[in-house]
C-alpha angles and dihedrals in degrees: 000000000000124000091248093054091047092048091048091050092050092048092049090050093049091047092050091049091051091050091051093050096041099086092055093048104037129065121255093259093052091045091054090047091051090049092051091049089053091051094051092042089057090048091050091050091052091048091048090051093051101041103023102042104021098033093227117140100207131145093182092100088065088070092058091044089053093045091052092047091048094050091046093052095045093047092049092048099046101035107064115211094019111149116243094237091052090051091049089049090053089050092050090048091050091051091049093048091048090050092048092051094049091041091053092057094040095051115107117194114221108230115193115240112237115212113201 
């Protein structure tokens, strides 16, 4: 294992530990701010992947991001005692199902043209 890989693994572990401990140390306002920063950081990473790496200018993924966030918020509000990770899983599942439904209707099968 190279030094860079080891350093990156240690930094990711320390960052994850800080995020786990943060709600018990920070106030409610700062915890919500940290959560919102995490949401928008994930959105920025997905946008960077689409536009920066793939070269696709598409804002369609924002709809699935919003659908997942909406389902997560509604499930956490209306299902008392639901764990945060389960709510986030439901949101991710809703985004994936929404994408699959739209993708099913947007898919165009390429049929070869026969010239006879």
